[in-house]
C-alpha positions in Angstrom: 83.8 113.9 95.5 82.6 111.1 93.3 85.1 108.2 93.1 85.6 105.8 90.3 86.6 102.2 91.2 88.8 100.0 89.2 87.5 96.4 88.9 89.6 93.5 87.6 87.7 90.8 85.6 89.2 87.4 85.9 88.1 84.3 84.0 89.1 81.8 81.4 89.2 83.8 78.1 88.0 82.1 74.9 84.9 80.5 76.4 83.6 83.5 78.3 84.2 86.4 75.8 80.6 87.4 75.7 80.1 87.2 79.4 83.2 89.3 80.0 81.9 91.9 77.5 78.5 92.1 79.3 80.3 92.6 82.7 82.5 95.2 81.1 79.5 97.1 79.9 77.9 96.8 83.3 80.9 98.3 85.1 81.1 101.2 82.6 77.4 101.9 83.0 77.9 102.1 86.7 80.6 104.7 86.1 83.6 102.6 87.0 86.7 101.3 85.3 86.9 97.7 84.1 90.3 96.1 83.7 91.5 92.7 82.7 93.6 90.9 80.1 91.4 91.2 76.9 94.4 92.4 75.0 96.4 89.2 75.6 95.4 86.4 78.1 98.1 85.3 80.5 100.3 82.6 79.0 103.8 83.4 80.5 105.5 84.4 83.7 106.4 87.8 82.3 102.8 88.5 81.4 101.6 87.4 84.8 104.0 89.9 86.5 102.2 92.5 84.5 98.8 91.2 85.6 99.9 91.4 89.2 100.6 95.1 88.8 97.1 95.6 87.3 95.5 93.7 90.2 97.5 95.8 92.7 95.9 98.9 91.3 92.4 97.5 91.4 89.8 98.1 94.1 87.6 95.0 93.5 88.3 91.7 91.9 85.6 89.8 90.0 86.1 86.1 89.3 83.9 84.3 86.8 83.9 80.5 86.6 82.3 78.7 83.5 83.0 75.3 82.1 86.8 75.5 81.6 89.7 75.5 84.0 92.1 77.2 81.6 95.7 77.0 80.5 98.2 75.9 83.1 101.2 77.6 84.7 104.5 75.8 85.4 103.1 74.9 88.8 100.2 73.0 87.2 97.4 75.4 88.2 95.5 77.6 85.8 96.4 81.2 85.3 92.8 82.1 86.4 93.4 80.3 89.8 96.8 81.9 90.1 95.3 85.3 89.6 92.7 84.5 92.3 95.4 83.4 94.7 97.4 86.6 94.1 94.3 88.8 94.6 93.5 86.9 97.8 97.1 87.3 99.1 96.8 91.1 98.5 93.5 91.2 100.5 91.5 92.4 97.5 87.7 92.5 97.8 86.7 89.4 95.7 83.3 88.8 94.1 83.0 85.2 92.8 80.4 84.0 90.2 80.2 80.3 89.3 78.0 78.9 86.6 75.1 77.2 88.4 74.2 74.7 85.7 77.4 73.4 84.0 75.4 70.6 82.3 73.8 73.2 80.1 77.1 74.7 78.9 77.8 73.8 75.2 80.3 70.9 74.9 82.8 73.1 73.0 83.0 75.4 76.0 83.8 72.8 78.7 86.9 70.8 79.5 87.3 67.6 77.6 90.0 65.9 79.7 89.1 64.3 83.1 92.2 65.8 84.7 91.1 69.4 83.7 87.5 68.7 84.9 88.9 67.5 88.2 91.0 70.6 88.7 88.0 72.8 87.8 85.8 71.0 90.4 88.5 71.3 93.0 88.9 75.0 92.3 85.1 75.6 92.6 85.1 73.6 95.8 87.9 75.7 97.2 86.0 78.9 96.4 82.9 77.7 98.2 84.7 76.2 101.1 86.6 79.4 101.9 83.3 81.0 102.9 83.3 83.7 100.3 80.0 85.3 99.1 79.8 83.1 96.0 76.9 83.6 93.6 75.7 81.4 90.8 74.6 82.4 87.2 73.1 80.6 84.2 73.0 83.1 81.3 75.1 86.1 80.4 72.1 88.4 81.1 71.7 86.8 84.5 75.4 87.2 85.1 75.4 90.9 84.2 72.5 91.6 86.5 74.0 89.6 89.4 77.4 91.3 89.0 75.8 94.7 88.9 73.9 94.2 92.2 76.7 92.5 94.0 79.2 95.2 93.0 76.8 98.0 94.0 76.4 96.3 97.4 80.2 95.8 97.8 80.9 99.5 97.0 78.2 100.7 99.4 79.0 98.4 102.3 82.8 98.2 101.9 84.1 101.1 99.9 87.7 100.9 98.6 90.3 103.6 97.9 89.1 104.4 94.4 90.3 107.1 91.9 89.6 110.8 91.6 90.4 112.8 88.5 93.7 114.5 89.0 92.5 117.9 87.6 89.7 118.1 90.2 90.4 120.2 93.3 89.3 118.9 96.6 87.1 121.6 98.0 87.2 120.4 101.6 90.6 120.7 103.0 92.1 122.4 99.9 92.9 125.6 101.8 94.4 123.6 104.6 96.6 121.8 102.1 97.8 125.1 100.7 98.5 126.4 104.2 100.6 123.3 105.0 102.5 123.7 101.8 103.1 127.3 102.6 104.4 126.4 106.1 106.6 123.7 104.7 108.1 126.3 102.3 108.7 128.8 105.1 110.3 126.1 107.3 112.6 125.0 104.4 113.6 128.6 103.8 114.3 129.2 107.5 116.3 126.0 107.6 118.5 127.1 104.7 118.9 130.5 106.3 119.9 129.0 109.6 122.3 126.6 107.9 124.0 129.6 106.2 124.2 131.5 109.5 125.6 128.4 111.2 128.3 128.0 108.5 129.2 131.7 108.9 129.4 131.4 112.7 131.5 128.3 112.5 133.8 129.9 110.0 134.2 133.0 112.3 134.9 130.7 115.3 137.6 128.9 113.4 139.1 132.2 112.2 139.3 133.5 115.8 140.7 130.2 117.0 143.5 130.3 114.5 144.3 133.9 115.5 144.4 133.1 119.2 146.5 130.0 118.9 149.8 129.3 117.2 151.6 126.1 116.0 153.0 124.2 119.0 156.7 124.0 119.1 158.6 120.6 119.4 159.6 121.7 123.0 156.0 122.3 124.0 154.9 119.0 122.5 157.7 117.0 124.1 156.9 118.5 127.5 153.3 117.3 127.3 154.4 113.8 126.1 156.9 113.5 128.9 154.3 114.4 131.5 151.7 112.2 130.0 153.9 109.1 129.9 153.8 109.1 133.7 150.0 108.9 133.5 149.2 106.9 130.4 150.8 103.8 129.0 151.9 103.7 125.3 151.1 107.4 124.7 151.6 108.2 121.1 150.7 111.5 119.3 152.9 111.0 116.2 149.7 110.8 114.0 148.6 114.2 115.1 149.6 116.9 112.6 149.8 120.7 113.0 149.2 120.8 116.7 148.1 124.2 117.9 149.2 125.8 121.1 146.8 128.0 123.2 147.9 130.2 126.1 144.7 132.4 126.0 141.0 131.6 126.5 139.4 130.5 123.2 136.3 129.1 121.6 136.9 125.6 120.2 135.4 125.1 116.7 133.5 121.9 116.2 135.3 120.0 113.4 135.0 116.5 112.1 137.1 114.0 110.1 140.0 115.4 108.1 139.1 118.9 109.3 139.6 118.1 113.0 142.5 119.7 114.9 144.7 119.1 117.9 145.4 121.8 120.5 147.9 121.9 123.3 146.3 124.0 126.1 148.4 125.8 128.7 147.5 125.8 132.4 144.8 128.2 133.4 143.3 128.6 129.9 139.5 128.3 129.6 138.0 126.4 126.6 134.5 127.4 125.4 132.7 124.8 123.4 129.8 125.6 121.1 128.8 122.0 120.2 131.2 119.6 121.8 134.7 119.0 120.5 133.8 117.0 117.3 136.8 114.8 116.3 139.4 117.2 117.6 142.0 116.4 120.3 142.8 118.5 123.4 146.1 118.0 125.3 146.1 119.7 128.7 149.3 120.9 130.3 147.4 121.0 133.5 147.7 117.4 134.7 148.9 116.3 131.3 145.4 115.1 130.5 144.0 114.3 127.1 140.5 114.5 125.6 138.9 113.6 122.3 140.3 111.5 119.5 143.8 110.2 120.3 
C-alpha cells in the first residue's frame, strides 16, 4: 500500500517565498503532502500552538536557512528556531538546508542589524554542532534538487508512519480484522447475555432469601446483643435496619451499599454464599459471632 508522507517546511517567510514554492512543488511531484504556514506566518503564541499541532502530524521536517533570522518570540528567539526546537523535542526526522554562500544573497534579503546577524550565526552553528545531516545550497534550483534527493533518501532509509487514503481497504489482514471485529461483537453479546442472567439469578436468590427469612424480633436481637457483649467491647447494632432472622438453611444474596442487609442466624443453620457477603452483616447465635460490615 503506497503511503503519502506529510512534510513540514520551516523557514523565514518573506525572503524565501520562491524557495519555499520550489520545495513545495518538489514534494508534490514526489507524491507527498507539503505543509507549512504560507497562509499566515507565525507572529503570536496562539498561532504557534496551531503550528505545533501541524508539526505533530508531520512525518518529516525540512528547515531552510537563508539570510534572515526572522521575527522574534517573547523569549527572544525567532519563530523559525522555535519551530525547530519543538520539532526536535518531538523527535521528528529533520532535514536541514543552509545557504552555502550568504555573501551572494541580495542585501534586501539579509539581516541589517548586528544583533540579528549574530543570532542567525549562532543558530546555524547550533545546527551544525548538533551533528545533523546539514546540506548547503546556493540557488533555488539547487535547493529543490538537494531537498528532493535528501527526502527520497530519508523516506527510503528511515520511513515514517505516513498516511493512507481512508477509503482504501487493506488487502493483507483485512479478513483478519473482520474476524476480530466479529469476535468482539460476539463477546460483547455474550457479556450482555451473561449480565442479564446474573441479574436474574441474583434477583431469584434475593427472592428466596426473603421467603426463607423473617424480620427479627426485638427479643431475638436483644438476645444476640446480650451474648455478644460478653465477647466484644462497645457492641452497637443500632445503625442496622430491618434485621432478618433465619432458622433454615439459605443462600445469602450478594448486596452492596444501601441494598446490603443484616441477618440474624440461628444455631445449626447453614449459609451458602454465591460471591461473598458483599456489604451485608451476619450475626450468629452460635457463639454470638459477627461477620461483615458492623
